[in-house]
C-alpha positions, 0 to 999 in steps of 0.5 A: 421524349416530348415532340418539342425536344425532338424538333429542337434536337432536329434543329440543332442537329441541321444547324450545326451540319450547316455550320460544319459545312460552311466552316463554322462553330457556333456559340449559344449565348443568353443575356438575362437582366437582373435587378438586385438591391434596395431603392429607398422611397426618399430617392429622386423621382427620376431613379431607375426603378420604383422604391422597394427591395429587388432580387433576381434568380436566374434559373438554368437548366440542362435539358439534355437526356442523361443518355446523350453523348456528353454528360454535361455542357460547358458554359461560361458567365459574366456580369455586365453592370448597366450604368445610367447613360452619360455616367462612366461605363464599368467593365464586366466581370471575369468569366466563370466557367460552370458545367451543368450535368445532363437534366440538372438545373442551377441558378445565379442570384444577387448574391452571386452576382454581386460576388462576381463584381467584387467591389463594383457590385457594392452599391445599394441598387445595381442593374445589368446582365448576366451573360452566359455563353455555351461553349461549343464542343468539337464532337457534338452540336451547340447545346441550348440551355433553359434560361428563365429570369425570376424577379421579385420586388417587394416593399420595406413593410413586406406586405406587397411582393410582385413576382415575374418570370421571364424566359431568355431566348438563346441567340446563336453567334456563329465564327469561322472554325479557326476563330471560333476555336481560338476563342473557345480556347481563350474562354476556357483558359481565362475563366475561373472554375466554380 
């Protein structure tokens, strides 16, 4: 185990102990930006981004060692579209539940983002956020995931491709134990399993 992982484990244990002592339950949340689709060169100059073909892949890795208490981490994900300011807001997708086995990885790409959005994801170009929420377990500390956004944009001729890889920082969201447990149970009940 690397020194970084040991430090992260110690910090999580101390954080969980502190939260339990204060009667709190913690969720770990990630909000990863996505850009999907085509922006035509004939689009007005006031368009959201430059002309090109945009693809996003949100990579998710469970850094737990296979010998740790739980063999997997359960999380939910949803997609939130970001319309231009002044346009009507669009309802986020429903939650979709997933579990990731220790030291395994998964990804959410534009195809899955559009599928989660249903008809709302049918535009030529869409952008917004993929939100991942790690659900707390009653018997362990909250688990963090490794989440990285991989973004590519290319031109129509396929001659130019830009790539950017951006780590997504976790946000710890504490709740009083009763409210947090109720929220966790509701998320599990309302989410469809993959």
